[in-house]
N, CA, C and O atoms as CSV, one atom per row, in Angstrom:
chain,resi,resn,atom,element,x,y,z
A,1,MET,N,N,-5.520,2.748,-20.718
A,1,MET,CA,C,-4.405,3.530,-20.237
A,1,MET,C,C,-3.521,2.710,-19.295
A,1,MET,O,O,-2.306,2.902,-19.247
A,2,SER,N,N,-4.139,1.802,-18.554
A,2,SER,CA,C,-3.378,1.084,-17.545
A,2,SER,C,C,-3.660,-0.405,-17.620
A,2,SER,O,O,-4.795,-0.819,-17.859
A,3,ASN,N,N,-2.621,-1.211,-17.413
A,3,ASN,CA,C,-2.784,-2.657,-17.339
A,3,ASN,C,C,-2.698,-3.143,-15.899
A,3,ASN,O,O,-2.552,-4.340,-15.651
A,4,LEU,N,N,-2.786,-2.228,-14.965
A,4,LEU,CA,C,-2.707,-2.578,-13.561
A,4,LEU,C,C,-3.859,-3.504,-13.208
A,4,LEU,O,O,-4.997,-3.274,-13.616
A,5,ASN,N,N,-3.563,-4.534,-12.460
A,5,ASN,CA,C,-4.566,-5.521,-12.100
A,5,ASN,C,C,-4.699,-5.571,-10.582
A,5,ASN,O,O,-3.986,-6.309,-9.903
A,6,PHE,N,N,-5.622,-4.772,-10.070
A,6,PHE,CA,C,-5.844,-4.758,-8.631
A,6,PHE,C,C,-6.403,-6.082,-8.140
A,6,PHE,O,O,-6.111,-6.507,-7.023
A,7,SER,N,N,-7.210,-6.737,-8.977
A,7,SER,CA,C,-7.788,-8.015,-8.558
A,7,SER,C,C,-6.695,-9.000,-8.158
A,7,SER,O,O,-6.823,-9.702,-7.155
A,8,GLN,N,N,-5.633,-9.050,-8.933
A,8,GLN,CA,C,-4.537,-9.954,-8.600
A,8,GLN,C,C,-3.806,-9.487,-7.348
A,8,GLN,O,O,-3.448,-10.301,-6.498
A,9,LEU,N,N,-3.583,-8.174,-7.231
A,9,LEU,CA,C,-2.944,-7.640,-6.027
A,9,LEU,C,C,-3.773,-7.965,-4.788
A,9,LEU,O,O,-3.235,-8.353,-3.751
A,10,GLN,N,N,-5.087,-7.803,-4.910
A,10,GLN,CA,C,-5.953,-8.074,-3.781
A,10,GLN,C,C,-5.969,-9.565,-3.443
A,10,GLN,O,O,-5.976,-9.938,-2.270
A,11,LYS,N,N,-5.974,-10.410,-4.463
A,11,LYS,CA,C,-5.941,-11.857,-4.236
A,11,LYS,C,C,-4.632,-12.249,-3.545
A,11,LYS,O,O,-4.638,-12.999,-2.569
A,12,ASP,N,N,-3.522,-11.738,-4.054
A,12,ASP,CA,C,-2.220,-12.037,-3.448
A,12,ASP,C,C,-2.164,-11.561,-1.995
A,12,ASP,O,O,-1.645,-12.259,-1.124
A,13,SER,N,N,-2.701,-10.371,-1.744
A,13,SER,CA,C,-2.710,-9.817,-0.390
A,13,SER,C,C,-3.560,-10.665,0.539
A,13,SER,O,O,-3.185,-10.906,1.686
A,14,LYS,N,N,-4.703,-11.118,0.044
A,14,LYS,CA,C,-5.588,-11.970,0.846
A,14,LYS,C,C,-4.899,-13.284,1.185
A,14,LYS,O,O,-4.970,-13.751,2.322
A,15,GLU,N,N,-4.235,-13.879,0.206
A,15,GLU,CA,C,-3.528,-15.138,0.455
A,15,GLU,C,C,-2.427,-14.954,1.493
A,15,GLU,O,O,-2.250,-15.802,2.367
A,16,LEU,N,N,-1.687,-13.852,1.402
A,16,LEU,CA,C,-0.637,-13.590,2.379
A,16,LEU,C,C,-1.235,-13.351,3.758
A,16,LEU,O,O,-0.729,-13.860,4.758
A,17,GLU,N,N,-2.302,-12.581,3.808
A,17,GLU,CA,C,-2.963,-12.321,5.082
A,17,GLU,C,C,-3.451,-13.634,5.708
A,17,GLU,O,O,-3.249,-13.860,6.901
A,18,ASP,N,N,-4.087,-14.492,4.917
A,18,ASP,CA,C,-4.568,-15.789,5.428
A,18,ASP,C,C,-3.409,-16.631,5.953
A,18,ASP,O,O,-3.520,-17.260,7.004
A,19,PHE,N,N,-2.300,-16.641,5.222
A,19,PHE,CA,C,-1.109,-17.380,5.647
A,19,PHE,C,C,-0.603,-16.867,6.993
A,19,PHE,O,O,-0.306,-17.648,7.897
A,20,ILE,N,N,-0.511,-15.555,7.112
A,20,ILE,CA,C,-0.019,-14.947,8.352
A,20,ILE,C,C,-0.957,-15.260,9.512
A,20,ILE,O,O,-0.511,-15.605,10.606
A,21,LEU,N,N,-2.258,-15.137,9.265
A,21,LEU,CA,C,-3.223,-15.392,10.336
A,21,LEU,C,C,-3.142,-16.827,10.838
A,21,LEU,O,O,-3.309,-17.075,12.032
A,22,LYS,N,N,-2.891,-17.767,9.947
A,22,LYS,CA,C,-2.727,-19.161,10.368
A,22,LYS,C,C,-1.494,-19.319,11.250
A,22,LYS,O,O,-1.514,-20.061,12.232
A,23,LYS,N,N,-0.431,-18.619,10.896
A,23,LYS,CA,C,0.825,-18.734,11.638
A,23,LYS,C,C,0.738,-18.102,13.023
A,23,LYS,O,O,1.308,-18.629,13.978
A,24,ILE,N,N,0.038,-16.992,13.141
A,24,ILE,CA,C,-0.001,-16.294,14.426
A,24,ILE,C,C,-1.256,-16.618,15.229
A,24,ILE,O,O,-1.415,-16.154,16.359
A,25,GLU,N,N,-2.156,-17.426,14.635
A,25,GLU,CA,C,-3.376,-17.855,15.299
A,25,GLU,C,C,-4.118,-16.673,15.905
A,25,GLU,O,O,-4.404,-16.644,17.103
A,26,LYS,N,N,-4.417,-15.727,15.078
A,26,LYS,CA,C,-5.091,-14.508,15.500
A,26,LYS,C,C,-6.183,-14.195,14.495
A,26,LYS,O,O,-6.082,-14.573,13.328
A,27,GLY,N,N,-7.212,-13.516,14.933
A,27,GLY,CA,C,-8.282,-13.115,14.027
A,27,GLY,C,C,-7.870,-11.935,13.172
A,27,GLY,O,O,-6.814,-11.336,13.376
A,28,LYS,N,N,-8.715,-11.612,12.216
A,28,LYS,CA,C,-8.438,-10.475,11.334
A,28,LYS,C,C,-8.416,-9.182,12.129
A,28,LYS,O,O,-9.096,-9.034,13.145
A,29,ASP,N,N,-7.616,-8.254,11.634
A,29,ASP,CA,C,-7.543,-6.939,12.265
A,29,ASP,C,C,-8.756,-6.112,11.895
A,29,ASP,O,O,-9.370,-6.321,10.848
A,30,SER,N,N,-9.096,-5.177,12.755
A,30,SER,CA,C,-10.192,-4.252,12.477
A,30,SER,C,C,-9.735,-3.245,11.423
A,30,SER,O,O,-8.535,-3.087,11.197
A,31,PRO,N,N,-10.680,-2.566,10.779
A,31,PRO,CA,C,-10.277,-1.550,9.801
A,31,PRO,C,C,-9.449,-0.431,10.437
A,31,PRO,O,O,-8.592,0.156,9.776
A,32,TYR,N,N,-9.697,-0.137,11.694
A,32,TYR,CA,C,-8.908,0.898,12.377
A,32,TYR,C,C,-7.459,0.457,12.548
A,32,TYR,O,O,-6.532,1.249,12.381
A,33,THR,N,N,-7.280,-0.811,12.882
A,33,THR,CA,C,-5.925,-1.340,13.022
A,33,THR,C,C,-5.227,-1.355,11.673
A,33,THR,O,O,-4.056,-0.991,11.571
A,34,LEU,N,N,-5.946,-1.776,10.638
A,34,LEU,CA,C,-5.366,-1.768,9.287
A,34,LEU,C,C,-4.949,-0.354,8.890
A,34,LEU,O,O,-3.899,-0.158,8.278
A,35,LEU,N,N,-5.766,0.611,9.235
A,35,LEU,CA,C,-5.445,2.003,8.917
A,35,LEU,C,C,-4.201,2.469,9.662
A,35,LEU,O,O,-3.383,3.200,9.103
A,36,THR,N,N,-4.050,2.059,10.903
A,36,THR,CA,C,-2.843,2.471,11.631
A,36,THR,C,C,-1.599,1.839,11.019
A,36,THR,O,O,-0.544,2.471,10.965
A,37,TYR,N,N,-1.717,0.584,10.555
A,37,TYR,CA,C,-0.582,-0.037,9.867
A,37,TYR,C,C,-0.232,0.746,8.605
A,37,TYR,O,O,0.938,1.004,8.325
A,38,LEU,N,N,-1.267,1.122,7.844
A,38,LEU,CA,C,-1.041,1.886,6.617
A,38,LEU,C,C,-0.357,3.218,6.930
A,38,LEU,O,O,0.601,3.599,6.258
A,39,LEU,N,N,-0.840,3.910,7.934
A,39,LEU,CA,C,-0.253,5.203,8.282
A,39,LEU,C,C,1.191,5.052,8.752
A,39,LEU,O,O,2.040,5.888,8.442
A,40,ALA,N,N,1.464,3.991,9.496
A,40,ALA,CA,C,2.843,3.745,9.923
A,40,ALA,C,C,3.744,3.515,8.719
A,40,ALA,O,O,4.863,4.026,8.669
A,41,GLU,N,N,3.257,2.749,7.749
A,41,GLU,CA,C,4.047,2.505,6.535
A,41,GLU,C,C,4.233,3.790,5.735
A,41,GLU,O,O,5.304,4.017,5.171
A,42,CYS,N,N,3.201,4.634,5.682
A,42,CYS,CA,C,3.336,5.920,4.980
A,42,CYS,C,C,4.396,6.790,5.647
A,42,CYS,O,O,5.135,7.508,4.973
A,43,GLY,N,N,4.464,6.721,6.963
A,43,GLY,CA,C,5.512,7.444,7.685
A,43,GLY,C,C,6.892,6.937,7.311
A,43,GLY,O,O,7.836,7.717,7.191
A,44,GLU,N,N,7.009,5.621,7.127
A,44,GLU,CA,C,8.293,5.060,6.720
A,44,GLU,C,C,8.647,5.487,5.298
A,44,GLU,O,O,9.818,5.711,4.993
A,45,VAL,N,N,7.645,5.601,4.428
A,45,VAL,CA,C,7.889,6.119,3.074
A,45,VAL,C,C,8.416,7.544,3.171
A,45,VAL,O,O,9.382,7.906,2.500
A,46,ALA,N,N,7.775,8.344,4.009
A,46,ALA,CA,C,8.211,9.740,4.170
A,46,ALA,C,C,9.654,9.807,4.658
A,46,ALA,O,O,10.437,10.628,4.179
A,47,ASP,N,N,10.004,8.951,5.602
A,47,ASP,CA,C,11.385,8.926,6.103
A,47,ASP,C,C,12.376,8.571,4.993
A,47,ASP,O,O,13.443,9.176,4.892
A,48,LYS,N,N,12.020,7.597,4.168
A,48,LYS,CA,C,12.921,7.178,3.085
A,48,LYS,C,C,13.066,8.281,2.040
A,48,LYS,O,O,14.165,8.516,1.536
A,49,VAL,N,N,11.977,8.954,1.713
A,49,VAL,CA,C,12.046,10.058,0.736
A,49,VAL,C,C,12.905,11.179,1.302
A,49,VAL,O,O,13.749,11.738,0.600
A,50,ARG,N,N,12.691,11.506,2.565
A,50,ARG,CA,C,13.523,12.556,3.192
A,50,ARG,C,C,14.991,12.187,3.139
A,50,ARG,O,O,15.840,13.035,2.863
A,51,ALA,N,N,15.290,10.938,3.399
A,51,ALA,CA,C,16.685,10.489,3.374
A,51,ALA,C,C,17.252,10.558,1.959
A,51,ALA,O,O,18.377,11.014,1.759
A,52,LEU,N,N,16.476,10.107,0.985
A,52,LEU,CA,C,16.947,10.136,-0.407
A,52,LEU,C,C,17.163,11.561,-0.908
A,52,LEU,O,O,18.019,11.810,-1.757
A,53,GLU,N,N,16.386,12.478,-0.378
A,53,GLU,CA,C,16.515,13.877,-0.785
A,53,GLU,C,C,17.545,14.627,0.049
A,53,GLU,O,O,17.724,15.833,-0.120
A,54,GLY,N,N,18.224,13.918,0.948
A,54,GLY,CA,C,19.294,14.543,1.719
A,54,GLY,C,C,18.829,15.361,2.896
A,54,GLY,O,O,19.582,16.189,3.407
A,55,ASN,N,N,17.602,15.148,3.339
A,55,ASN,CA,C,17.066,15.917,4.459
A,55,ASN,C,C,17.213,15.214,5.801
A,55,ASN,O,O,16.549,15.573,6.774
A,56,ARG,N,N,18.078,14.217,5.848
A,56,ARG,CA,C,18.381,13.521,7.099
A,56,ARG,C,C,19.889,13.366,7.195
A,56,ARG,O,O,20.575,13.207,6.185
A,57,VAL,N,N,20.390,13.415,8.407
A,57,VAL,CA,C,21.833,13.341,8.619
A,57,VAL,C,C,22.386,12.004,8.145
A,57,VAL,O,O,23.388,11.969,7.432
A,58,LYS,N,N,21.749,10.906,8.531
A,58,LYS,CA,C,22.245,9.570,8.185
A,58,LYS,C,C,21.487,9.030,6.971
A,58,LYS,O,O,20.779,8.029,7.079
A,59,SER,N,N,21.629,9.674,5.840
A,59,SER,CA,C,20.845,9.284,4.671
A,59,SER,C,C,21.656,8.544,3.617
A,59,SER,O,O,21.086,8.057,2.640
A,60,SER,N,N,22.954,8.447,3.785
A,60,SER,CA,C,23.784,7.887,2.727
A,60,SER,C,C,23.534,6.398,2.491
A,60,SER,O,O,23.809,5.890,1.404
A,61,HIS,N,N,23.021,5.699,3.492
A,61,HIS,CA,C,22.806,4.262,3.343
A,61,HIS,C,C,21.416,3.916,2.809
A,61,HIS,O,O,21.145,2.743,2.551
A,62,ILE,N,N,20.534,4.887,2.637
A,62,ILE,CA,C,19.186,4.652,2.132
A,62,ILE,C,C,19.234,4.619,0.604
A,62,ILE,O,O,19.847,5.476,-0.032
A,63,THR,N,N,18.577,3.615,0.033
A,63,THR,CA,C,18.550,3.469,-1.425
A,63,THR,C,C,17.114,3.500,-1.934
A,63,THR,O,O,16.158,3.459,-1.159
A,64,GLU,N,N,16.989,3.573,-3.254
A,64,GLU,CA,C,15.653,3.512,-3.850
A,64,GLU,C,C,14.999,2.159,-3.583
A,64,GLU,O,O,13.773,2.065,-3.526
A,65,LYS,N,N,15.798,1.124,-3.422
A,65,LYS,CA,C,15.253,-0.196,-3.084
A,65,LYS,C,C,14.589,-0.146,-1.707
A,65,LYS,O,O,13.545,-0.762,-1.496
A,66,ASP,N,N,15.193,0.583,-0.777
A,66,ASP,CA,C,14.588,0.738,0.551
A,66,ASP,C,C,13.228,1.432,0.433
A,66,ASP,O,O,12.263,1.040,1.089
A,67,LEU,N,N,13.165,2.462,-0.406
A,67,LEU,CA,C,11.904,3.158,-0.636
A,67,LEU,C,C,10.887,2.223,-1.279
A,67,LEU,O,O,9.718,2.220,-0.893
A,68,ALA,N,N,11.317,1.438,-2.246
A,68,ALA,CA,C,10.414,0.515,-2.932
A,68,ALA,C,C,9.786,-0.470,-1.945
A,68,ALA,O,O,8.593,-0.765,-2.032
A,69,LYS,N,N,10.580,-0.972,-1.019
A,69,LYS,CA,C,10.056,-1.910,-0.018
A,69,LYS,C,C,8.938,-1.269,0.795
A,69,LYS,O,O,7.912,-1.897,1.059
A,70,GLU,N,N,9.142,-0.020,1.186
A,70,GLU,CA,C,8.119,0.672,1.988
A,70,GLU,C,C,6.877,0.967,1.154
A,70,GLU,O,O,5.758,0.887,1.662
A,71,LEU,N,N,7.061,1.306,-0.116
A,71,LEU,CA,C,5.907,1.539,-0.988
A,71,LEU,C,C,5.078,0.265,-1.154
A,71,LEU,O,O,3.848,0.314,-1.153
A,72,VAL,N,N,5.758,-0.871,-1.297
A,72,VAL,CA,C,5.042,-2.150,-1.398
A,72,VAL,C,C,4.276,-2.425,-0.102
A,72,VAL,O,O,3.145,-2.910,-0.141
A,73,ASP,N,N,4.886,-2.117,1.041
A,73,ASP,CA,C,4.184,-2.300,2.307
A,73,ASP,C,C,2.912,-1.448,2.354
A,73,ASP,O,O,1.888,-1.890,2.876
A,74,CYS,N,N,2.975,-0.238,1.812
A,74,CYS,CA,C,1.792,0.624,1.759
A,74,CYS,C,C,0.722,0.007,0.858
A,74,CYS,O,O,-0.452,-0.047,1.225
A,75,VAL,N,N,1.132,-0.454,-0.314
A,75,VAL,CA,C,0.179,-1.069,-1.243
A,75,VAL,C,C,-0.471,-2.294,-0.592
A,75,VAL,O,O,-1.683,-2.483,-0.691
A,76,TYR,N,N,0.329,-3.113,0.064
A,76,TYR,CA,C,-0.204,-4.304,0.730
A,76,TYR,C,C,-1.274,-3.907,1.744
A,76,TYR,O,O,-2.346,-4.510,1.786
A,77,ASN,N,N,-0.985,-2.905,2.554
A,77,ASN,CA,C,-1.955,-2.481,3.561
A,77,ASN,C,C,-3.199,-1.862,2.933
A,77,ASN,O,O,-4.301,-2.028,3.455
A,78,LEU,N,N,-3.036,-1.157,1.828
A,78,LEU,CA,C,-4.199,-0.643,1.102
A,78,LEU,C,C,-5.074,-1.787,0.594
A,78,LEU,O,O,-6.302,-1.718,0.660
A,79,MET,N,N,-4.429,-2.839,0.087
A,79,MET,CA,C,-5.183,-3.987,-0.416
A,79,MET,C,C,-5.953,-4.668,0.712
A,79,MET,O,O,-7.077,-5.124,0.503
A,80,LEU,N,N,-5.361,-4.742,1.908
A,80,LEU,CA,C,-6.065,-5.340,3.037
A,80,LEU,C,C,-7.314,-4.546,3.393
A,80,LEU,O,O,-8.351,-5.125,3.716
A,81,ILE,N,N,-7.216,-3.225,3.335
A,81,ILE,CA,C,-8.389,-2.387,3.625
A,81,ILE,C,C,-9.457,-2.592,2.552
A,81,ILE,O,O,-10.635,-2.740,2.877
A,82,ALA,N,N,-9.064,-2.601,1.295
A,82,ALA,CA,C,-10.028,-2.846,0.210
A,82,ALA,C,C,-10.682,-4.214,0.370
A,82,ALA,O,O,-11.892,-4.352,0.194
A,83,ASN,N,N,-9.884,-5.220,0.701
A,83,ASN,CA,C,-10.419,-6.566,0.898
A,83,ASN,C,C,-11.388,-6.614,2.078
A,83,ASN,O,O,-12.417,-7.287,2.010
A,84,PHE,N,N,-11.065,-5.911,3.149
A,84,PHE,CA,C,-11.928,-5.903,4.326
A,84,PHE,C,C,-13.334,-5.446,3.943
A,84,PHE,O,O,-14.329,-6.010,4.398
A,85,TYR,N,N,-13.399,-4.413,3.096
A,85,TYR,CA,C,-14.681,-3.861,2.683
A,85,TYR,C,C,-15.210,-4.476,1.386
A,85,TYR,O,O,-16.224,-4.031,0.847
A,86,LYS,N,N,-14.511,-5.504,0.892
A,86,LYS,CA,C,-14.912,-6.215,-0.334
A,86,LYS,C,C,-15.062,-5.252,-1.522
A,86,LYS,O,O,-16.024,-5.327,-2.285
A,87,ILE,N,N,-14.093,-4.355,-1.652
A,87,ILE,CA,C,-14.062,-3.394,-2.752
A,87,ILE,C,C,-13.125,-3.921,-3.824
A,87,ILE,O,O,-11.957,-4.200,-3.553
A,88,ASP,N,N,-13.632,-4.056,-5.033
A,88,ASP,CA,C,-12.797,-4.451,-6.166
A,88,ASP,C,C,-12.264,-3.172,-6.796
A,88,ASP,O,O,-12.990,-2.474,-7.505
A,89,LEU,N,N,-11.013,-2.868,-6.541
A,89,LEU,CA,C,-10.432,-1.609,-7.002
A,89,LEU,C,C,-10.365,-1.497,-8.518
A,89,LEU,O,O,-10.341,-0.391,-9.057
A,90,ASP,N,N,-10.334,-2.640,-9.216
A,90,ASP,CA,C,-10.369,-2.592,-10.682
A,90,ASP,C,C,-11.619,-1.885,-11.185
A,90,ASP,O,O,-11.603,-1.249,-12.238
A,91,ASP,N,N,-12.711,-2.003,-10.417
A,91,ASP,CA,C,-13.968,-1.368,-10.823
A,91,ASP,C,C,-13.900,0.152,-10.777
A,91,ASP,O,O,-14.715,0.830,-11.403
A,92,TYR,N,N,-12.947,0.685,-10.049
A,92,TYR,CA,C,-12.895,2.132,-9.820
A,92,TYR,C,C,-11.655,2.816,-10.377
A,92,TYR,O,O,-11.660,4.036,-10.541
A,93,TRP,N,N,-10.614,2.089,-10.668
A,93,TRP,CA,C,-9.319,2.655,-11.028
A,93,TRP,C,C,-9.394,3.575,-12.244
A,93,TRP,O,O,-9.038,4.750,-12.153
A,94,GLN,N,N,-9.844,3.061,-13.358
A,94,GLN,CA,C,-9.829,3.849,-14.590
A,94,GLN,C,C,-10.734,5.066,-14.485
A,94,GLN,O,O,-10.379,6.151,-14.946
A,95,ASP,N,N,-11.900,4.890,-13.880
A,95,ASP,CA,C,-12.819,6.018,-13.705
A,95,ASP,C,C,-12.160,7.112,-12.878
A,95,ASP,O,O,-12.294,8.296,-13.187
A,96,ARG,N,N,-11.456,6.721,-11.841
A,96,ARG,CA,C,-10.789,7.705,-10.979
A,96,ARG,C,C,-9.677,8.432,-11.726
A,96,ARG,O,O,-9.532,9.648,-11.609
A,97,LEU,N,N,-8.887,7.672,-12.501
A,97,LEU,CA,C,-7.833,8.308,-13.302
A,97,LEU,C,C,-8.421,9.305,-14.291
A,97,LEU,O,O,-7.885,10.398,-14.474
A,98,ASP,N,N,-9.526,8.925,-14.927
A,98,ASP,CA,C,-10.183,9.816,-15.885
A,98,ASP,C,C,-10.649,11.098,-15.211
A,98,ASP,O,O,-10.506,12.179,-15.781
A,99,LYS,N,N,-11.201,10.997,-14.013
A,99,LYS,CA,C,-11.673,12.182,-13.300
A,99,LYS,C,C,-10.509,13.084,-12.885
A,99,LYS,O,O,-10.632,14.308,-12.927
A,100,ILE,N,N,-9.409,12.503,-12.494
A,100,ILE,CA,C,-8.232,13.304,-12.152
A,100,ILE,C,C,-7.717,14.002,-13.402
A,100,ILE,O,O,-7.375,15.183,-13.359
A,101,LYS,N,N,-7.659,13.279,-14.514
A,101,LYS,CA,C,-7.204,13.866,-15.783
A,101,LYS,C,C,-8.103,15.020,-16.200
A,101,LYS,O,O,-7.621,16.049,-16.675
A,102,ASP,N,N,-9.419,14.849,-16.021
A,102,ASP,CA,C,-10.370,15.886,-16.406
A,102,ASP,C,C,-10.128,17.210,-15.658
A,102,ASP,O,O,-10.425,18.282,-16.185
A,103,LYS,N,N,-9.599,17.132,-14.453
A,103,LYS,CA,C,-9.308,18.342,-13.674
A,103,LYS,C,C,-8.254,19.208,-14.357
A,103,LYS,O,O,-8.199,20.417,-14.131
A,104,PHE,N,N,-7.424,18.597,-15.184
A,104,PHE,CA,C,-6.320,19.325,-15.783
A,104,PHE,C,C,-6.546,19.655,-17.260
A,104,PHE,O,O,-5.670,20.209,-17.924
A,105,GLU,N,N,-7.708,19.313,-17.752
A,105,GLU,CA,C,-7.993,19.620,-19.166
A,105,GLU,C,C,-8.712,20.929,-19.304
A,105,GLU,O,O,-9.031,21.344,-20.418
């Protein structure tokens, strides 16, 4: 059903994280810190959706590209959490989709 490759996303995220850590000379973030980053990004997604749907006064300058950037930030932070716990999301993706589909059959 899906050709999504979480392994590659996770590898790319790990490489970016390693690059950033070298630049800022800081240790890895805790899972709690990673979660707060994810939640902050989800809040930014919510703001962009509200703007695109006209529920904000200054929404005319927000585009779908702005939303896409925030969605990618969310995915990146999700990959960091999966990597922290050494979870290969490819192992779970299809099974999870099948279980969600089964709820509607």
